[in-house]
N, C-alpha and C positions, 0 to 999 in steps of 0.2 A: 370683684372690684378691679377698676379700669388701670391699665399698665400706663403711666408715665414716663416707665424709666428709656424712653427715646428722646427725652427733653431734657438737657443738663440741667437747667435752671432749678429743675428738681429736687437735686442734690445740694444744693447752696440751700434753697428755699425748702424744704420737703411736703409737701399734702397731706394734713392731717386726713383728708376725704377726699381722696382723690376720684372718686366719680359726678364731683361738684365741680363746678368753674373755679379755677385757679386765678385772682386775679393780681397783680403784680404794679405798684401804683402807689401814688404819693395824694395828700389831697390837695392839690394846684389845681389851676383850671382846666388844665389837659385831664388830669387825673378822673378829678370826681365827676365828668361826666360819664364813666363807664359805671361806677359805682351808684350813681344816681338811677342810669338806666337800668341797673341789675335789681334795684329798689323797687324802682317800679314796675317790673315784669315779674318780681314778685320770684326771680330763678337765684337758687341756691349758689352760692360761692363762698371761696376761702379768701381775703384777703392779705397778702403779704406786702408789707411796708419793705418798700426798695430806696434808699436813701442813693443822694447826687454823690458822686466819686466813685475811686476806683471799685472800694467794696460793694456798691450798689449796681448803679447802671452801665458804669464802665467796667464792670467785671466780666469774664469770661464768660461765667454761667447767664448772666446777663442778655449777654450781646447774640449769644445762640441761639436766642428767642426773637430780640428784636436788634439788627444790626445796626440800628440807629444810635443804640444807646439811650433810648429814650423811653418815658414813663407816656401812659400805660399800656400793656400787654397782655395777654389772658392763654389761657390752654382750655377747650373745651372739651371734654373728655367725649362729647356724647355728638363731634361738629360732623360733617356731611356722610351720610352712608354708613352713620354711627362709628365714625374714628374720629379720634382726637384731632385735633387743629389748633397749631398755634396763630395767635395773630397779634397785630401790632399797628400802631397809629389809632390815637381814639375816633376820627370819622368812621375808617374801614370797623373798626367794633362796633360801634351804635349801629351800622348798616345791618352789620351781619347778627346781631343780637334784635331787631326790628324782623327781619326776613324769618328768621329763628322762631320766631315766637308769633308773626302776624300783628304785632303791636306796635304800637308807635310810628307806626306809617301809615297812610291809607290806602286803602284795599284797590282804589282805581288806579290804573295805570298813571295818567294825568297828574293826578294826586301826589302818587310816588315820587315822579320825576320832579314836580316842584318843589316839595320836601326838600330831595337831595340838591338842588339849585342853593334853598340856602346852606344846607349842612356846607357844601362846598364855597361858599360865601363866607363863612365864617373859619373853613380852616385856610382858606388860598387871602382872606382879607381881615376879619376882626382879629380872628388870633396873635395873627404876625405881628399886625399893627399896633395892638394895644401891648404887647409882647414889648415890640422896643420902645414903645412910650415910655413903657416903666423902667423900663434899663437906663435912659438917658434922663429921665423923670428923677427917679429915684436913686438907682444904685451907680451910674455913673455922673452924675450929675458933676462931683467935684472934674473927672478930666473932660468935661465941656464946658466948663464954667465961663470962659472966654469964646467960647463960640455956640449959640444958639441956635444955628440952623438944624442941629440933627433932633432934638428935642422939639423944637417946632413943626420943623418935616413931620414926623410921627404924631406928632398933636394934632395937628390940622388936619392928617387922612384920616385919624381915627374919630374924629369929631363929623368928618366926613360921612365915615361908614355908620357910625351911631344914627346921624339923619336919617340915613336908608332904613335903619329899622324903624324908627320913629314913624316913617310914612308908612312902611308895611303895617304896624301897630296903633294905626290911628283906627278907632273903631274895633280894633279887633280884639281878641283877648288873647289868641296866641300865634305866634307867626304863619301856623295855617286856618288862621279863624278858632272851630270851635274845638278842633282837635289839637290837644297837648302832643307835641310829635317829638323825633331826635333833632329836629331842628330849633327845638325850644333848650333842648339839653344840651347840645353841642355849642350853644350862643350863650346864654347866661351868664355860666362861671366865668367867661371872661369877661362880660361886660360889666359883670357884676365886680370883680376879680383888681379890676381897673381901680375901683374905689377900696377893697378891703386889701389887699395888698400893697398897691401903689400910693394911696390916699389921693388920685389923681380927679377925683370927681369935679371939683373944684376946676381944674387947669382944663377937663374937657366937658364944662361946661353942662353938665347933669340936671343944673335945674331948670335947660332949655330943653331938655327931653320927656316932659312928662308923661308920655305911653310907655317910654322904654321904663321910667322909673317903676309905675304902676307894673309893668309886666314885671318886672325883677322879682316886686313885691309877690306876684304871684306862683312864680316860678319857687322861691324861697320858701313858701309857705306850703308847698307839698309835704306831705309826711316824707314821702321818697326822697326827696329834697334835704329837708333837716339830717336825716341820719346821714343821705351820700354824700353829704359835706364834709364829714368828718372821719370818711374811711379814706383808707387805712387810718387806725389810730396811732397815736404816738406809742413806742414800745414803754 
């Protein structure tokens, strides 16, 4: 049995089976990336629901795994050289899982680096911009009622980024063509989430991005997505 005692987080959220990957997450656009990937890869894992706030992501135990205090994070008891490893940042975790298994990323070097370009496109652009759009469009609308600039700025940049995806997905099944990869897994939860969580599809003119909408439908239709989108489940 693996010894995870070096990770303080396991004191607050004990592992029932320390021999499998421990996932600390919530079913948010960032969180579900990892649960979907784990389902796609068929890797056994144990999910722990980490709520926002001082008893969850801001607790000392969680901070010990991710100093930034954000989900998702994982512990893999079978990391490099067979030793446990803790990881945070959804993009880094996806790259790790893909390289660990040799799946969800092209085998050739050129394809791998192109996939990583699109992963970074999401991490640096799609996620942050859609997140800021959602904040001002839904959660802080009353605070900017007399100043349309914040919402419009993030709305317009989000639409621009989605238009980049639209061009990429024209005549392509997945971002990398015929191969479903971590580029799709890291991106579709955010584009889908801008509608599901923020109700922003009309403001973002989703009707004008048919290739993106069809791609989201294909992503969501995958059995691993259907399951991963609901993990961790509510208590």
